Residue frames relative to the residue before (quaternion, step in Angstrom):
aa qw qx qy qz dx dy dz
X 1.0000 0.0000 0.0000 0.0000 0.00 0.00 0.00
X 0.3353 -0.7503 0.5539 0.1334 3.41 -1.03 1.16
X 0.0624 -0.7969 0.6005 0.0193 3.82 -0.46 1.04
X 0.6199 0.5195 -0.3936 0.4370 3.78 0.90 0.01
X 0.6048 -0.5171 0.4302 0.4264 3.64 -1.22 0.17
X 0.8003 0.1399 -0.1260 0.5693 3.66 0.95 -0.41
X 0.4514 -0.7085 0.4949 0.2223 3.52 -0.93 0.95
X 0.4477 -0.7268 0.4637 0.2375 3.61 -0.49 1.21
X 0.7170 0.4823 -0.2809 0.4176 3.57 1.01 -0.74
X 0.7645 0.3601 -0.1627 0.5093 3.55 0.92 -0.97
X 0.3448 -0.7163 0.5148 0.3211 3.47 1.18 -0.82
X 0.4890 0.6725 -0.3961 0.3895 3.60 1.18 0.14
X 0.3889 -0.7173 0.5385 0.2103 3.56 -0.99 0.89
X 0.7144 -0.4637 0.2945 0.4334 3.69 -1.15 0.40
X 0.7240 0.4516 -0.2556 0.4544 3.54 0.93 -0.84
X 0.3844 0.7464 -0.4797 0.2551 3.65 1.10 0.12
X 0.1727 -0.7175 0.6725 0.0551 3.34 -1.27 0.89
X 0.1444 -0.8373 0.5183 0.0972 3.48 0.03 1.33
X 0.0620 -0.7949 0.5952 -0.0998 3.41 -0.91 1.31
X 0.5736 -0.5767 0.5001 0.2972 3.48 -1.27 0.79
X 0.5325 -0.6362 0.4348 0.3501 3.67 -1.00 0.76
X 0.6786 0.5157 -0.3117 0.4201 3.59 0.81 -0.87
X 0.6514 0.5159 -0.3217 0.4539 3.50 1.10 -0.71
X 0.6570 0.4589 -0.3263 0.5013 3.61 1.13 -0.88
X 0.6012 0.5426 -0.3792 0.4475 3.64 0.91 -0.39
X 0.6612 0.4961 -0.3173 0.4648 3.58 0.89 -0.76
X 0.7311 0.4506 -0.1911 0.4753 3.46 1.14 -0.76
X 0.3877 -0.7434 0.4204 0.3468 3.47 1.58 -0.13
X 0.4253 0.6508 -0.4986 0.3833 3.68 1.03 0.78
X 0.0326 -0.7437 0.6601 0.1006 3.36 -1.59 0.33
X 0.7160 -0.4396 0.3053 0.4482 3.59 -1.21 0.32
X 0.7647 0.3033 -0.2927 0.4874 3.52 -0.96 1.09
X 0.5292 0.6330 -0.4177 0.3805 3.67 1.21 -0.17
X 0.4250 -0.7268 0.4823 0.2420 3.56 -0.72 0.93
X 0.0071 0.7881 -0.6127 0.0591 3.59 -1.02 1.03
X 0.2307 -0.7108 0.6406 0.1764 3.47 -1.37 0.33
X 0.2030 -0.7215 0.6521 0.1140 3.57 -1.16 0.95
X 0.0945 0.8145 -0.5721 0.0220 3.58 -0.76 0.94
X 0.0582 0.7626 -0.6439 0.0233 3.45 -1.33 0.54
X 0.7531 -0.4148 0.2439 0.4486 3.64 -1.19 0.00
X 0.6304 0.5596 -0.2762 0.4616 3.56 1.34 -0.55
X 0.8009 -0.2529 0.2262 0.4934 3.47 0.94 -0.80
X 0.3835 -0.7261 0.5208 0.2333 3.48 -1.33 -0.26
X 0.1288 -0.7964 0.5891 0.0460 3.51 -1.02 0.79
X 0.1206 -0.7911 0.5890 0.1123 3.72 -0.75 0.91
X 0.0557 0.8005 -0.5810 0.1363 3.54 -0.56 1.05
X 0.3687 -0.7122 0.5529 0.2261 3.42 -1.57 -0.33
X 0.6097 -0.6124 0.3969 0.3094 3.58 -0.85 0.95
X 0.0925 0.7542 -0.6467 0.0659 3.45 -0.94 1.05
X 0.3527 -0.7551 0.5186 0.1909 3.53 -0.49 1.34
X 0.0194 0.7985 -0.5857 0.1381 3.43 -0.78 1.14
X 0.5459 -0.6035 0.4824 0.3240 3.68 -1.33 0.46
X 0.3289 0.7326 -0.5379 0.2564 3.60 0.32 1.09
X 0.6135 -0.5332 0.3956 0.4275 3.57 -1.13 0.29
X 0.6112 -0.5962 0.4201 0.3072 3.42 -1.23 0.79
X 0.7601 0.3371 -0.2270 0.5070 3.73 -0.74 0.57
X 0.6886 0.4477 -0.2942 0.4888 3.49 1.19 0.06
X 0.1098 -0.7293 0.6613 0.1372 3.58 -1.24 0.24
X 0.1421 -0.7686 0.6189 0.0776 3.49 -1.37 0.58
X 0.0210 0.7516 -0.6587 -0.0266 3.57 -1.07 0.55
X 0.7102 -0.5124 0.3581 0.3239 3.46 -1.62 0.47
X 0.2384 -0.6961 0.6279 0.2538 3.53 -1.10 0.24
X 0.5871 -0.1814 -0.7807 -0.1134 1.58 -2.21 1.20
X 0.2923 0.7788 -0.5214 0.1901 3.71 1.13 0.19
X 0.7105 0.5122 -0.2651 0.4033 3.61 1.04 -0.76
X 0.4207 0.7475 -0.4409 0.2643 3.50 1.37 -0.32
X 0.6379 0.5561 -0.3559 0.3965 3.59 1.10 -0.70
X 0.6879 0.4518 -0.2964 0.4846 3.59 1.19 0.11
X 0.5497 0.6264 -0.3516 0.4264 3.48 1.36 0.15
X 0.3964 -0.6886 0.5487 0.2601 3.57 -0.90 1.00
X 0.3610 -0.7490 0.5292 0.1693 3.62 -0.62 1.28
X 0.5883 0.5498 -0.3836 0.4521 3.62 1.11 -0.16
X 0.6734 0.4609 -0.2649 0.5137 3.71 1.21 -0.42
X 0.3003 0.7141 -0.5407 0.3279 3.60 0.25 1.36
X 0.5175 -0.5976 0.5147 0.3319 3.40 -1.24 0.67
X 0.7027 -0.4674 0.3457 0.4102 3.39 -1.35 0.13
X 0.6703 0.4676 -0.2778 0.5050 3.59 1.31 -0.51
X 0.6105 -0.5981 0.3387 0.3934 3.59 1.33 -0.06
X 0.5027 0.6309 -0.4616 0.3690 3.58 1.21 0.18
X 0.4810 -0.7052 0.4565 0.2509 3.55 -0.89 1.13
X 0.4312 -0.5801 0.6144 0.3164 3.54 -1.39 0.25
X 0.2369 -0.8271 0.5014 0.0914 3.50 -0.22 1.48
X 0.5544 0.5559 -0.4174 0.4577 3.58 1.01 0.73
X 0.0063 -0.8002 0.5937 -0.0841 3.60 -0.88 1.00
X 0.2965 -0.6630 0.6548 0.2091 3.66 -1.11 0.81
X 0.0562 0.7865 -0.6119 0.0613 3.50 -1.02 1.11
X 0.3642 -0.6510 0.5908 0.3075 3.48 -1.50 0.22
X 0.2406 -0.7335 0.6160 0.1567 3.54 -1.05 0.72
X 0.0134 -0.7735 0.6322 -0.0429 3.44 -1.03 1.18
X 0.3905 -0.7375 0.4981 0.2357 3.45 -0.94 0.92
X 0.3901 -0.8028 0.4285 0.1406 3.52 -0.64 1.13
X 0.7016 -0.1775 0.0604 0.6875 3.38 1.30 -0.74
X 0.1543 -0.7779 0.6088 0.0188 3.48 -1.13 0.82
X 0.5882 0.5971 -0.4271 0.3394 3.51 -0.94 0.87
């Protein structure tokens, strides 16, 4: 668990939206570009961080990402489903 503003291992800040390089390239995005992730549960504003993750996926830090989790999808013990479908919007580009 990362408890600092910046992850000492990845170098990513708490607002990082980890994205595959090919996906970012298709969208014309680069590390540091501001984006918004939205779904029916909430909205997260962050910045692109190119990372070795599977194409078509995004990853963000916890607990920041809790705003995107469906509160009705929890185990009997109350553990959230840490998966969410989101729309990615470019906040500013340039």
